[in-house]
C-alpha positions as CSV (number, residue, x, y, z in Angstrom):
1,X,296.6,15.9,-125.6
2,X,296.5,14.0,-122.3
3,X,296.6,10.2,-122.5
4,X,293.4,8.4,-121.4
5,X,293.2,5.9,-118.6
6,X,292.9,2.9,-121.0
7,X,296.1,3.9,-122.7
8,X,297.8,4.3,-119.3
9,X,296.8,0.7,-118.5
10,X,298.2,-0.5,-121.8
11,X,301.5,1.3,-121.1
12,X,301.6,-0.3,-117.6
13,X,301.5,-3.7,-119.2
14,X,304.4,-2.8,-121.4
15,X,306.3,-1.6,-118.3
16,X,305.8,-5.0,-116.6
17,X,307.3,-6.7,-119.6
18,X,310.2,-4.4,-119.7
19,X,310.8,-4.7,-116.0
20,X,310.8,-8.5,-116.3
21,X,313.5,-8.2,-119.0
22,X,315.6,-6.0,-116.9
23,X,315.5,-8.3,-113.9
24,X,316.4,-11.2,-116.2
25,X,319.4,-9.3,-117.6
26,X,320.7,-8.2,-114.2
27,X,320.1,-10.9,-111.7
28,X,322.4,-13.9,-111.4
29,X,321.8,-17.2,-109.7
30,X,322.5,-17.5,-106.0
31,X,325.1,-20.1,-105.0
32,X,324.2,-22.7,-102.4
33,X,326.5,-23.1,-99.4
34,X,325.7,-26.2,-97.3
35,X,324.8,-25.1,-93.8
36,X,326.4,-26.7,-90.8
37,X,325.0,-27.6,-87.3
38,X,326.9,-24.8,-85.6
39,X,325.4,-22.1,-87.9
40,X,322.4,-21.2,-85.7
41,X,323.3,-17.5,-85.7
42,X,323.1,-15.1,-82.8
43,X,319.4,-15.7,-82.0
44,X,318.5,-16.6,-78.4
45,X,318.3,-20.4,-77.8
46,X,315.9,-22.0,-77.4
47,X,313.7,-19.9,-79.7
48,X,310.1,-21.0,-80.5
49,X,307.1,-19.2,-82.0
50,X,304.5,-20.9,-79.8
51,X,301.6,-18.9,-81.1
52,X,302.1,-19.9,-84.8
53,X,298.8,-21.4,-86.0
54,X,298.6,-25.1,-87.0
55,X,296.6,-26.7,-89.8
56,X,296.6,-30.4,-90.0
57,X,297.2,-31.7,-93.5
58,X,294.8,-33.9,-95.4
59,X,296.2,-36.8,-97.4
60,X,299.1,-35.6,-99.7
61,X,298.2,-32.0,-98.8
62,X,301.1,-30.9,-96.7
63,X,301.7,-28.0,-99.1
64,X,298.4,-26.3,-98.6
65,X,298.5,-26.8,-94.8
66,X,302.1,-25.5,-94.5
67,X,301.4,-22.5,-96.7
68,X,298.2,-21.7,-94.8
69,X,300.3,-21.7,-91.6
70,X,302.7,-19.0,-92.8
71,X,300.0,-17.0,-94.6
72,X,297.9,-16.8,-91.5
73,X,301.0,-16.0,-89.4
74,X,301.7,-13.0,-91.7
75,X,298.2,-11.7,-91.3
76,X,296.5,-13.0,-94.4
77,X,292.8,-13.9,-94.1
78,X,292.1,-17.0,-96.2
79,X,290.8,-20.5,-95.9
80,X,292.5,-23.8,-96.2
81,X,290.1,-24.7,-99.0
82,X,291.0,-21.6,-101.0
83,X,294.8,-22.3,-100.5
84,X,294.3,-25.9,-101.6
85,X,292.6,-24.8,-104.8
86,X,295.6,-22.5,-105.6
87,X,298.5,-24.9,-104.9
88,X,297.3,-28.5,-104.7
89,X,297.8,-30.5,-108.0
90,X,295.7,-33.8,-107.8
91,X,297.6,-35.3,-110.7
92,X,300.9,-34.9,-108.8
93,X,299.3,-35.5,-105.4
94,X,301.3,-32.5,-104.2
95,X,302.2,-28.9,-104.7
96,X,305.1,-27.4,-106.7
97,X,307.4,-24.7,-105.3
98,X,306.4,-22.3,-108.1
99,X,302.7,-22.7,-107.1
100,X,303.5,-22.0,-103.4
101,X,305.3,-18.8,-104.4
102,X,302.6,-17.7,-106.8
103,X,299.9,-18.2,-104.1
104,X,301.9,-16.1,-101.7
105,X,302.2,-13.3,-104.2
106,X,298.5,-13.5,-104.9
107,X,298.0,-12.8,-101.2
108,X,300.2,-9.7,-101.5
109,X,303.1,-11.1,-99.7
110,X,306.7,-11.1,-100.7
111,X,308.0,-14.7,-100.7
112,X,311.6,-14.3,-99.9
113,X,313.8,-17.4,-100.6
114,X,316.3,-17.5,-97.8
115,X,320.1,-17.9,-98.1
116,X,320.6,-21.6,-97.3
117,X,321.9,-21.3,-93.7
118,X,320.4,-22.2,-90.3
119,X,321.2,-18.7,-89.2
120,X,318.9,-17.3,-92.0
121,X,316.1,-19.4,-90.6
122,X,316.7,-18.5,-86.9
123,X,317.0,-14.8,-88.0
124,X,313.5,-14.9,-89.4
125,X,312.2,-16.7,-86.3
126,X,313.7,-13.9,-84.2
127,X,311.6,-11.4,-86.1
128,X,308.5,-13.4,-85.4
129,X,308.2,-15.0,-88.9
130,X,308.0,-18.8,-89.2
131,X,309.8,-20.3,-92.2
132,X,308.3,-22.6,-94.9
133,X,310.7,-25.3,-95.9
134,X,310.7,-28.2,-98.3
135,X,312.2,-31.5,-97.1
136,X,312.7,-34.9,-98.7
137,X,311.9,-37.5,-96.1
138,X,312.8,-40.3,-98.5
139,X,316.0,-40.8,-100.3
140,X,317.4,-39.1,-103.5
141,X,316.4,-42.0,-105.7
142,X,312.9,-42.4,-104.1
143,X,311.9,-39.0,-102.9
144,X,309.1,-38.3,-100.4
145,X,308.7,-34.5,-100.6
146,X,307.2,-32.8,-97.6
147,X,306.4,-29.1,-96.8
148,X,306.7,-28.1,-93.2
149,X,307.0,-24.9,-91.2
150,X,310.0,-24.2,-88.9
151,X,308.7,-22.5,-85.7
152,X,311.7,-23.0,-83.4
153,X,315.3,-24.0,-82.9
154,X,317.3,-25.1,-79.9
155,X,321.1,-24.8,-80.5
156,X,322.0,-26.4,-77.2
157,X,320.0,-29.5,-77.9
158,X,320.6,-29.4,-81.7
159,X,316.9,-29.5,-82.4
160,X,314.5,-27.9,-85.0
161,X,310.8,-27.5,-84.1
162,X,308.2,-27.8,-86.8
163,X,304.6,-27.6,-87.7
164,X,304.6,-30.7,-89.8
165,X,301.9,-32.8,-91.4
166,X,299.5,-33.9,-88.6
167,X,302.0,-32.9,-85.8
168,X,301.4,-29.5,-84.3
169,X,304.9,-29.7,-82.7
170,X,307.4,-32.0,-84.2
171,X,310.9,-31.9,-82.8
172,X,313.6,-33.1,-85.2
173,X,317.3,-33.6,-84.6
174,X,319.1,-30.8,-86.5
175,X,321.3,-33.4,-88.2
176,X,318.2,-35.1,-89.6
177,X,316.7,-31.7,-90.6
178,X,319.8,-30.7,-92.5
179,X,320.0,-34.1,-94.3
180,X,316.3,-33.9,-95.4
181,X,316.5,-30.2,-96.2
182,X,319.7,-30.7,-98.2
183,X,317.8,-32.9,-100.7
184,X,315.6,-29.9,-101.7
185,X,318.7,-27.7,-102.2
186,X,317.9,-26.1,-98.9
187,X,314.7,-24.4,-100.1
188,X,313.2,-22.1,-97.4
189,X,310.9,-19.2,-97.7
190,X,309.8,-16.4,-95.4
191,X,306.7,-14.4,-96.2
192,X,307.3,-10.6,-95.9
193,X,304.5,-8.1,-95.6
194,X,305.1,-5.3,-98.2
195,X,307.5,-2.9,-96.6
196,X,309.2,-5.5,-94.4
197,X,312.8,-6.6,-94.9
198,X,314.3,-10.0,-94.2
199,X,316.3,-10.4,-91.0
200,X,319.5,-10.9,-93.0
201,X,318.7,-9.3,-96.4
202,X,320.5,-10.5,-99.6
203,X,320.1,-7.8,-102.3
204,X,319.7,-10.1,-105.3
205,X,317.3,-12.4,-103.5
206,X,315.2,-9.5,-102.3
207,X,315.0,-7.9,-105.8
208,X,314.0,-11.2,-107.3
209,X,311.3,-11.7,-104.7
210,X,309.8,-8.2,-105.2
211,X,310.0,-8.4,-108.9
212,X,307.9,-11.5,-108.8
213,X,305.3,-9.7,-106.7
214,X,305.3,-6.7,-109.1
215,X,304.4,-9.0,-112.0
216,X,301.3,-10.2,-110.3
217,X,299.6,-6.8,-110.6
218,X,299.8,-5.5,-107.1
219,X,301.5,-2.1,-107.6
220,X,300.8,-0.6,-104.2
221,X,302.4,-3.7,-102.5
222,X,305.3,-3.6,-104.9
223,X,305.8,0.1,-104.3
224,X,306.0,-0.5,-100.5
225,X,308.4,-3.4,-101.0
226,X,310.7,-1.4,-103.4
227,X,310.8,1.5,-101.0
228,X,311.9,-0.8,-98.2
229,X,314.7,-2.1,-100.3
230,X,315.9,1.4,-101.1
231,X,316.1,2.1,-97.3
232,X,319.2,-0.1,-97.2
233,X,320.4,0.0,-100.8
234,X,319.5,3.6,-101.7
235,X,321.6,3.8,-104.9
236,X,320.6,0.5,-106.5
237,X,319.3,1.1,-110.0
238,X,317.1,-1.9,-110.1
239,X,315.3,-0.9,-106.9
240,X,314.9,2.7,-108.2
241,X,313.6,1.3,-111.5
242,X,311.1,-1.0,-109.7
243,X,309.8,1.8,-107.6
244,X,309.4,4.1,-110.6
245,X,307.4,1.4,-112.4
246,X,305.2,0.9,-109.4
247,X,304.6,4.7,-109.1
248,X,303.7,4.7,-112.8
249,X,301.3,1.8,-112.5
250,X,299.6,3.7,-109.6
251,X,299.3,6.8,-111.8
252,X,301.9,8.8,-109.8
253,X,303.5,10.0,-113.0
254,X,305.5,12.9,-111.6
255,X,307.0,10.6,-108.9
256,X,307.9,8.1,-111.6
257,X,309.4,10.7,-113.8
258,X,311.7,11.9,-111.0
259,X,312.9,8.3,-110.3
260,X,313.7,7.6,-114.0
261,X,315.6,10.9,-114.1
262,X,317.5,9.8,-111.0
263,X,318.5,6.6,-112.8
264,X,319.7,8.6,-115.7
265,X,321.8,10.8,-113.5
266,X,323.6,7.6,-112.4
267,X,323.8,6.2,-115.9
268,X,323.0,8.5,-118.8
269,X,323.2,5.5,-121.2
270,X,320.5,3.5,-119.4
271,X,318.2,2.5,-122.3
272,X,315.6,1.1,-120.0
273,X,315.3,4.3,-117.9
274,X,315.2,6.5,-121.0
275,X,312.5,4.3,-122.6
276,X,310.3,4.4,-119.5
277,X,310.9,8.1,-119.0
278,X,309.6,8.6,-122.5
279,X,306.5,6.5,-121.8
280,X,305.9,8.5,-118.6
281,X,306.2,11.8,-120.5
282,X,303.8,10.8,-123.2
283,X,301.4,9.6,-120.5
284,X,301.4,13.2,-119.3
285,X,300.8,14.6,-122.7
286,X,304.4,15.8,-123.1
287,X,304.8,14.2,-126.5
288,X,307.7,16.2,-127.8
289,X,309.7,15.7,-124.7
290,X,309.0,12.0,-124.9
291,X,310.1,11.9,-128.5
292,X,313.4,13.6,-127.6
293,X,314.0,10.9,-124.9
294,X,313.3,7.9,-127.2
295,X,315.3,9.3,-130.0
296,X,318.3,9.7,-127.6
297,X,317.8,6.1,-126.6
298,X,317.7,4.8,-130.1
299,X,321.0,6.6,-130.9
300,X,322.6,4.4,-128.2
301,X,320.8,1.2,-129.0
302,X,322.8,-0.4,-131.7
303,X,322.9,-4.1,-131.0
304,X,320.9,-3.8,-127.8
305,X,318.3,-6.5,-126.9
306,X,316.0,-3.6,-126.1
307,X,316.0,-2.3,-129.6
308,X,312.6,-3.7,-130.5
309,X,311.1,-2.3,-127.3
310,X,312.5,1.1,-128.0
311,X,311.1,1.0,-131.6
312,X,307.7,0.0,-130.2
313,X,307.8,3.0,-127.8
314,X,308.8,5.3,-130.6
315,X,305.7,4.2,-132.6
316,X,303.5,4.8,-129.6
317,X,304.9,8.3,-129.2
318,X,304.7,9.2,-132.9
319,X,301.0,8.0,-132.9
320,X,300.4,10.3,-129.9
321,X,302.1,13.2,-131.7
322,X,300.1,12.7,-134.8
323,X,296.9,12.4,-132.8
324,X,297.6,15.7,-131.0
325,X,298.2,17.5,-134.2
326,X,294.9,16.4,-135.8
């Protein structure tokens, strides 16, 4: 008996939960290495994206204006009012980083948090992407947080060029930029179109960025982003897993099945791959094959944090088997 569309949707929700667990188990934090003035990278100097749009901020609303700048530069059609509704928190008179990232994902962009170096910023500029940064224009004990957009850099003059606040072109000494950027732990974000890669990709950061997009319910965008990652890390199990989940969510069950099998060829003891392969098989009405896969997973699952997920999957499959026999 084939599984209906509503059941497939329910299974997809479980896949998103399992994917989030896998990302949590695999990813580790990224260390912060303080950048130095000489670290401009190989990009031509001076470099300035003069066609980057500008949106002057309203009072306390540097976040919406800066985010609108990078969204528009990446081809997203929206309005400043819509962006403000998504990220501006009146009670805080500002915007949180988490809200800025969430709004970017809602627009089907991959917000990639850069490695904290000037060369990471200039690398993005060289591809034509401006970079959203968070600065503290006050002091550590009395912060004055401010979002701005880096649109240029001049290594010879040691200057950084920004769309900032009400200034369409603010030129800041690189030493001042580094000092104010340091106070935000060097937070900087480039918005990637699904399928684009950062100029200097870091695998863990890229996986984390795409996983965040996947969890917002944009499977086609996530599929394109996972595929881009596999173009440079073709054997990475997390990327294969992410692409398989996206294919499943899109209803491309045969493609998802092949990807889970690919994971198992690399690691036959992968519980997460075997669980999701079982779900893919039951979604195709291949209940006995699905039961065989989940039973194999349970044999290996003693003490695993995935045990409850596997037992839930087994119950789903047994229910499908019983339904088919009635």
